[in-house]
MARBA-3410 file (N, C-alpha, C, O; in Angstrom, 1 decimal):
149
-17.4,-23.7,-5.3,-16.2,-24.3,-4.9,-15.9,-24.0,-3.4,-15.9,-22.8,-3.0 ~ -15.7,-25.0,-2.6,-15.5,-24.8,-1.2,-14.0,-24.4,-0.9,-13.1,-24.6,-1.7 ~ -13.8,-23.8,0.3,-12.5,-23.3,0.7,-11.6,-24.5,1.0,-12.0,-25.5,1.6 ~ -10.4,-24.5,0.5,-9.4,-25.6,0.8,-9.0,-25.5,2.3,-8.9,-24.5,2.9 ~ -8.7,-26.7,2.8,-8.3,-26.7,4.2,-7.0,-25.9,4.5,-6.9,-25.4,5.7
-6.2,-25.7,3.6,-5.0,-24.9,3.8,-5.3,-23.4,3.9,-4.4,-22.6,4.4 ~ -6.5,-23.0,3.6,-6.9,-21.5,3.7,-7.0,-21.2,5.2,-7.0,-20.0,5.5 ~ -7.1,-22.1,6.1,-7.2,-21.9,7.5,-6.0,-21.2,8.1,-6.0,-20.6,9.1 ~ -4.8,-21.3,7.4,-3.6,-20.8,8.0,-3.6,-19.3,8.1,-2.8,-18.7,8.9 ~ -4.5,-18.6,7.5,-4.5,-17.1,7.6,-5.5,-16.6,8.6,-5.8,-15.4,8.6
-6.0,-17.5,9.5,-6.9,-17.1,10.5,-6.2,-16.3,11.6,-5.0,-16.5,11.8 ~ -6.9,-15.5,12.4,-6.5,-14.7,13.5,-5.1,-14.9,14.1,-4.9,-15.8,14.9 ~ -4.2,-14.1,13.7,-2.9,-14.0,14.3,-2.1,-15.2,14.2,-1.2,-15.4,15.1 ~ -2.2,-16.0,13.3,-1.3,-17.2,13.1,-0.1,-16.8,12.3,0.2,-17.5,11.3 ~ 0.6,-15.8,12.7,1.8,-15.4,12.0,2.9,-15.0,13.1,2.5,-14.7,14.2
4.1,-15.0,12.6,5.2,-14.6,13.5,6.1,-13.8,12.6,6.4,-14.1,11.5 ~ 6.6,-12.7,13.2,7.6,-11.8,12.4,8.9,-11.8,13.2,8.9,-11.7,14.4 ~ 10.0,-12.0,12.4,11.3,-11.9,13.0,12.1,-10.9,12.2,12.3,-11.1,11.0 ~ 12.6,-9.8,12.9,13.5,-8.9,12.3,14.8,-9.1,12.9,15.0,-9.0,14.1 ~ 15.8,-9.4,12.0,17.1,-9.7,12.5,17.7,-8.5,13.4,17.8,-7.4,12.9
18.0,-8.8,14.6,18.6,-7.8,15.5,17.6,-7.0,16.3,18.0,-6.1,17.0 ~ 16.3,-7.2,16.1,15.2,-6.4,16.7,14.4,-7.4,17.6,13.6,-8.2,17.1 ~ 14.6,-7.3,18.9,13.9,-8.1,19.9,12.4,-7.8,19.9,11.5,-8.7,20.1 ~ 12.0,-6.5,19.6,10.6,-6.1,19.7,9.8,-6.7,18.5,8.5,-6.6,18.6 ~ 10.4,-7.4,17.6,9.6,-8.0,16.5,8.7,-9.1,16.9,7.8,-9.5,16.2
8.9,-9.6,18.1,8.0,-10.6,18.7,6.7,-10.0,19.1,5.7,-10.8,19.3 ~ 6.6,-8.7,19.1,5.3,-8.0,19.6,4.5,-7.5,18.4,3.7,-6.6,18.6 ~ 4.7,-8.0,17.2,4.0,-7.5,16.0,2.5,-7.9,16.1,2.3,-9.1,16.3 ~ 1.6,-7.0,15.9,0.2,-7.3,16.0,-0.5,-7.3,14.6,-1.5,-7.9,14.4 ~ 0.1,-6.6,13.6,-0.5,-6.5,12.3,0.7,-6.3,11.3,1.7,-5.6,11.5
0.5,-6.9,10.1,1.4,-6.8,9.0,0.7,-6.5,7.7,-0.4,-7.0,7.5 ~ 1.2,-5.6,7.0,0.6,-5.2,5.7,1.8,-5.1,4.7,2.6,-4.2,4.8 ~ 1.8,-6.0,3.7,2.9,-6.0,2.7,2.3,-5.6,1.3,1.3,-6.2,0.8 ~ 2.9,-4.6,0.7,2.4,-4.1,-0.6,2.7,-5.2,-1.6,3.6,-6.0,-1.5 ~ 1.8,-5.2,-2.7,2.0,-6.2,-3.7,3.3,-5.9,-4.6,3.7,-4.7,-4.7
3.9,-6.9,-5.1,5.0,-6.7,-6.0,4.5,-6.4,-7.4,3.5,-7.0,-7.8 ~ 5.1,-5.5,-8.1,4.7,-5.1,-9.4,5.9,-5.3,-10.4,7.0,-5.0,-10.0 ~ 5.6,-5.7,-11.6,6.6,-5.8,-12.7,6.2,-5.0,-13.9,5.1,-5.1,-14.4 ~ 7.1,-4.1,-14.3,6.8,-3.3,-15.4,6.9,-4.1,-16.7,7.6,-5.1,-16.7 ~ 6.2,-3.7,-17.7,6.2,-4.3,-19.0,7.0,-3.5,-20.0,6.9,-2.3,-20.1
7.9,-4.1,-20.8,8.7,-3.4,-21.8,8.3,-4.0,-23.2,8.1,-5.2,-23.4 ~ 8.1,-3.1,-24.1,7.8,-3.5,-25.5,9.1,-3.7,-26.3,9.9,-2.8,-26.3 ~ 9.2,-4.9,-26.9,10.5,-5.2,-27.6,10.2,-5.6,-29.0,10.9,-6.5,-29.5 ~ 9.2,-5.1,-29.6,8.8,-5.4,-31.0,9.8,-4.9,-32.0,10.3,-3.8,-31.9 ~ 10.1,-5.7,-32.9,11.0,-5.3,-34.0,10.5,-5.9,-35.3,9.8,-6.8,-35.3
10.9,-5.3,-36.4,10.5,-5.8,-37.7,9.5,-4.9,-38.4,9.2,-3.8,-37.9 ~ 8.9,-5.4,-39.5,8.0,-4.6,-40.3,6.6,-4.7,-39.9,5.8,-3.9,-40.3 ~ 6.2,-5.8,-39.2,4.8,-6.0,-38.9,4.4,-5.1,-37.7,4.7,-5.5,-36.5 ~ 3.7,-4.1,-37.9,3.3,-3.1,-36.9,2.1,-3.7,-36.1,1.9,-3.2,-35.0 ~ 1.4,-4.7,-36.5,0.3,-5.3,-35.8,0.7,-6.3,-34.8,-0.1,-6.7,-33.9
1.9,-6.7,-34.8,2.4,-7.7,-33.9,3.3,-7.0,-32.8,4.2,-6.3,-33.1 ~ 2.9,-7.3,-31.5,3.6,-6.7,-30.4,4.2,-7.8,-29.6,3.6,-8.8,-29.2 ~ 5.5,-7.6,-29.2,6.1,-8.6,-28.3,6.5,-7.8,-27.1,7.1,-6.7,-27.2 ~ 6.3,-8.4,-25.9,6.6,-7.7,-24.7,7.4,-8.6,-23.8,7.4,-9.9,-24.0 ~ 8.1,-8.0,-22.9,8.9,-8.8,-21.9,8.8,-8.1,-20.5,8.5,-6.9,-20.4
9.2,-8.8,-19.5,9.2,-8.3,-18.2,10.3,-7.2,-18.0,11.4,-7.4,-18.5 ~ 9.9,-6.1,-17.3,10.9,-5.0,-17.1,11.3,-5.1,-15.6,11.6,-6.1,-15.1 ~ 11.5,-3.9,-15.0,12.0,-3.8,-13.7,10.9,-4.3,-12.7,9.7,-4.1,-12.9 ~ 11.3,-4.8,-11.6,10.4,-5.3,-10.5,10.5,-4.3,-9.3,11.5,-3.9,-8.9 ~ 9.3,-4.0,-8.8,9.2,-3.1,-7.6,8.5,-3.9,-6.5,7.4,-4.5,-6.6
9.2,-3.9,-5.3,8.7,-4.6,-4.2,7.8,-3.8,-3.2,7.1,-4.4,-2.5 ~ 7.9,-2.5,-3.2,7.0,-1.7,-2.4,7.5,-1.6,-1.0,8.7,-1.7,-0.7 ~ 6.5,-1.6,-0.1,6.8,-1.4,1.4,6.1,-2.5,2.2,5.1,-3.1,1.7 ~ 6.5,-2.6,3.4,5.8,-3.4,4.4,5.5,-2.6,5.6,6.4,-1.8,6.1 ~ 4.4,-2.7,6.2,4.0,-1.9,7.4,3.8,-2.9,8.6,3.0,-3.9,8.4
4.4,-2.6,9.7,4.2,-3.5,10.9,3.7,-2.6,12.1,4.2,-1.5,12.3 ~ 2.7,-3.1,12.8,2.2,-2.4,14.0,2.6,-3.3,15.2,2.3,-4.5,15.3 ~ 3.3,-2.6,16.1,3.9,-3.3,17.3,3.1,-2.8,18.5,2.6,-1.7,18.6 ~ 3.0,-3.7,19.5,2.6,-3.4,20.8,3.8,-2.8,21.5,4.9,-3.4,21.5 ~ 3.7,-1.7,22.2,4.8,-1.0,22.8,5.1,-1.7,24.1,4.2,-1.8,25.0
6.3,-2.2,24.3,6.7,-2.9,25.5,6.9,-1.8,26.6,7.6,-0.8,26.4 ~ 6.3,-2.0,27.8,6.4,-1.0,28.9,7.9,-0.9,29.4,8.3,0.2,29.7 ~ 8.6,-2.0,29.4,10.0,-1.9,29.9,11.0,-1.2,29.0,11.7,-0.4,29.4 ~ 11.0,-1.6,27.7,12.0,-1.1,26.8,11.5,0.0,25.9,12.2,0.8,25.3 ~ 10.1,0.2,25.8,9.5,1.2,24.9,10.0,1.0,23.5,10.1,2.0,22.7
10.3,-0.2,23.1,10.7,-0.6,21.7,11.9,0.2,21.3,12.0,0.7,20.2 ~ 12.9,0.3,22.3,14.1,1.1,22.1,14.9,0.6,20.9,15.5,1.4,20.2 ~ 14.9,-0.7,20.6,15.7,-1.3,19.5,15.2,-0.8,18.2,16.0,-0.6,17.3 ~ 13.9,-0.7,18.0,13.3,-0.1,16.8,13.7,1.3,16.6,14.1,1.8,15.5 ~ 13.5,2.1,17.7,13.9,3.5,17.7,15.3,3.7,17.3,15.7,4.6,16.6
16.2,2.9,17.9,17.6,3.0,17.6,17.9,2.7,16.1,18.8,3.4,15.5 ~ 17.2,1.7,15.5,17.4,1.4,14.1,17.0,2.6,13.3,17.7,3.0,12.3 ~ 15.8,3.1,13.5,15.3,4.3,12.8,16.2,5.5,12.9,16.5,6.2,12.0 ~ 16.7,5.7,14.1,17.6,6.8,14.4,18.9,6.7,13.6,19.4,7.7,13.1 ~ 19.4,5.5,13.6,20.7,5.2,12.8,20.5,5.5,11.4,21.4,6.1,10.7
19.4,5.2,10.8,19.1,5.5,9.4,18.9,7.0,9.2,19.4,7.6,8.2 ~ 18.2,7.6,10.1,18.0,9.1,10.0,19.3,9.9,10.1,19.4,11.0,9.5 ~ 20.3,9.4,10.8,21.5,10.1,11.0,22.5,9.8,9.8,23.6,10.4,9.7 ~ 22.0,9.0,8.8,22.8,8.8,7.6,23.8,7.7,7.7,24.7,7.6,6.9 ~ 23.7,6.9,8.7,24.7,5.7,8.8,24.5,4.8,7.6,23.4,4.6,7.1
25.6,4.3,7.2,25.6,3.4,6.0,25.9,1.9,6.4,26.0,1.1,5.5 ~ 26.1,1.7,7.7,26.5,0.3,8.1,25.3,-0.3,9.0,24.8,0.4,9.8 ~ 25.0,-1.5,8.7,24.0,-2.2,9.5,22.6,-1.6,9.5,21.9,-1.6,10.5 ~ 22.2,-1.0,8.4,20.9,-0.3,8.4,19.9,-1.2,7.7,18.7,-1.1,7.9 ~ 20.3,-2.1,6.8,19.4,-3.0,6.1,19.2,-4.3,6.8,20.2,-4.9,7.2
18.0,-4.7,7.1,17.7,-5.9,7.9,16.9,-6.9,7.0,16.1,-6.5,6.1 ~ 17.0,-8.1,7.4,16.1,-9.2,6.8,14.9,-9.4,7.8,15.1,-9.6,9.0 ~ 13.7,-9.5,7.2,12.5,-9.7,8.0,11.8,-10.9,7.5,11.6,-11.1,6.3 ~ 11.5,-11.8,8.4,10.8,-13.1,8.0,9.4,-13.0,8.6,9.2,-12.7,9.7 ~ 8.4,-13.3,7.7,7.0,-13.4,8.1,6.6,-14.8,7.9,6.6,-15.3,6.7
6.3,-15.5,8.9,5.9,-16.9,8.9,4.4,-17.1,9.3,4.0,-16.6,10.2 ~ 3.7,-18.0,8.5,2.3,-18.3,8.7,2.2,-19.7,9.2,2.9,-20.6,8.7 ~ 1.3,-20.0,10.1,1.1,-21.3,10.7,-0.3,-21.8,10.6,-1.3,-21.0,10.4 ~ -0.5,-23.1,10.7,-1.9,-23.7,10.6,-2.3,-23.9,12.1,-1.7,-23.5,13.0 ~ -3.5,-24.6,12.2,-4.0,-24.8,13.5,-3.1,-25.6,14.5,-3.2,-25.5,15.7
-2.3,-26.5,13.9,-1.4,-27.3,14.7,-0.1,-26.6,15.0,0.9,-27.2,15.5 ~ 0.0,-25.3,14.6,1.2,-24.5,14.8,2.4,-25.0,14.0,3.6,-24.8,14.4 ~ 2.1,-25.6,12.8,3.1,-26.0,11.9,3.2,-24.9,10.9,2.3,-24.4,10.3 ~ 4.5,-24.5,10.6,4.7,-23.5,9.6,4.3,-23.9,8.2,4.8,-25.0,7.8 ~ 3.5,-23.2,7.6,3.0,-23.5,6.2,3.5,-22.6,5.1,3.7,-23.1,4.0
3.7,-21.4,5.4,4.1,-20.5,4.4,5.0,-19.4,5.0,4.9,-19.1,6.2 ~ 6.0,-18.9,4.2,6.8,-17.8,4.8,7.3,-16.9,3.7,7.4,-17.3,2.5 ~ 7.5,-15.6,4.1,8.1,-14.6,3.2,9.3,-14.1,3.8,9.3,-13.8,5.1 ~ 10.4,-14.0,3.1,11.6,-13.4,3.6,11.8,-12.1,2.8,12.0,-12.0,1.6 ~ 11.7,-11.0,3.6,11.8,-9.6,3.0,13.3,-9.2,3.3,13.7,-9.0,4.4
14.1,-9.1,2.2,15.5,-8.8,2.4,15.8,-7.3,2.1,15.0,-6.6,1.4 ~ 16.9,-6.9,2.6,17.5,-5.5,2.4,16.5,-4.4,2.7,16.3,-3.4,2.0 ~ 15.7,-4.6,3.9,14.7,-3.7,4.3,15.3,-2.6,5.1,16.2,-2.8,5.9 ~ 14.8,-1.4,4.9,15.3,-0.2,5.8,14.0,0.6,6.1,13.2,0.8,5.3 ~ 14.0,1.3,7.3,12.8,2.0,7.7,12.7,3.3,6.9,13.6,4.0,6.7
11.4,3.6,6.6,11.1,4.9,5.9,10.1,5.7,6.7,9.9,6.9,6.4 ~ 9.4,5.0,7.7,8.4,5.7,8.5,8.4,5.1,9.9,8.4,3.8,10.0 ~ 8.3,5.9,10.9,8.2,5.4,12.2,7.2,6.3,13.0,7.5,7.5,13.2 ~ 6.1,5.7,13.4,5.1,6.5,14.2,5.0,5.9,15.6,4.7,4.7,15.8 ~ 5.4,6.7,16.6,5.5,6.3,18.0,4.1,6.0,18.6,4.1,5.4,19.7
3.0,6.3,17.9,1.7,6.0,18.4,1.0,7.1,19.2,1.5,8.2,19.2 ~ -0.2,6.8,19.7,-1.0,7.7,20.4,-0.4,7.9,21.8,-0.3,7.0,22.6 ~ -0.1,9.2,22.1,0.5,9.5,23.4,-0.5,10.2,24.4,-0.1,10.8,25.3 ~ -1.8,10.0,24.1,-2.8,10.6,24.9,-3.1,9.8,26.2,-2.8,8.6,26.2 ~ -3.7,10.4,27.2,-3.9,9.7,28.5,-5.0,8.7,28.4,-5.1,7.8,29.2
-5.9,8.9,27.4,-7.0,7.9,27.3,-6.8,6.8,26.3,-7.7,6.1,26.0 ~ -5.6,6.6,25.9,-5.2,5.6,24.9,-5.3,4.2,25.7,-4.7,4.1,26.7 ~ -6.0,3.3,25.1,-6.2,2.0,25.7,-5.1,1.0,25.4,-4.6,0.3,26.3 ~ -4.6,1.1,24.2,-3.5,0.2,23.8,-2.4,1.1,23.1,-2.7,1.9,22.3 ~ -1.2,0.9,23.6,-0.1,1.7,23.0,0.5,0.9,21.9,1.0,-0.2,22.1
0.5,1.5,20.7,1.0,0.9,19.5,2.0,1.8,18.8,1.9,3.0,19.0 ~ 3.0,1.2,18.1,3.8,2.0,17.2,3.8,1.4,15.9,3.6,0.2,15.7 ~ 4.0,2.2,14.8,4.0,1.7,13.5,5.3,1.9,12.8,5.9,3.0,12.9 ~ 5.8,0.9,12.1,7.0,0.9,11.4,6.8,0.5,9.9,6.1,-0.5,9.7 ~ 7.2,1.4,9.0,7.1,1.1,7.6,8.5,1.0,7.0,9.3,1.8,7.2
8.8,-0.1,6.3,10.1,-0.3,5.7,10.0,-0.5,4.2,9.0,-0.9,3.6 ~ 11.0,0.0,3.5,11.1,-0.2,2.0,11.8,-1.6,1.8,12.8,-2.0,2.5 ~ 11.2,-2.4,1.0,11.6,-3.8,0.7,12.6,-3.8,-0.4,12.3,-3.2,-1.5 ~ 13.7,-4.5,-0.3,14.7,-4.6,-1.3,14.5,-5.9,-2.2,14.6,-5.8,-3.4 ~ 14.3,-7.0,-1.5,14.0,-8.3,-2.2,13.0,-9.1,-1.5,12.8,-8.9,-0.3
12.3,-10.0,-2.2,11.4,-10.9,-1.5,11.7,-12.4,-2.0,11.9,-12.6,-3.1 ~ 11.6,-13.3,-1.0,11.8,-14.7,-1.2,10.5,-15.4,-0.6,10.2,-15.2,0.5 ~ 9.8,-16.2,-1.4,8.6,-16.9,-1.0,9.0,-18.3,-0.7,9.8,-18.9,-1.5 ~ 8.5,-18.9,0.3,8.7,-20.3,0.6,7.5,-21.0,1.0,7.4,-22.2,1.3
END
């Protein structure tokens, strides 16, 4: 079976990430989103021990990891401010909506994921050595909800 033409949308960097209130989200170079998992609950009742009935249990969305190119002018200060706000225990404006959009060859949006209620759980400022060729930082967020379109 040959590859469908729509499979081309996942080629080299044909995606865009938008984090509400974070200007540095335009500099995302890599995205990794954990798979969603759904627990199974057994709800069998009655006398027949050989018959099992199951239903969906709780849903876990996991995490998403973003690798950013560090901007020379701002040093991704907006991301650092968000992480710092969470680290200080602030309860206001810490959860953000993140949109990941995929495009085809004609730059038409074909698929998108909206990750809701996200908050940072890991921030790596990157390699600070003098021989580093590309300066990158890594942000990992806990996902609260996912909407597929």
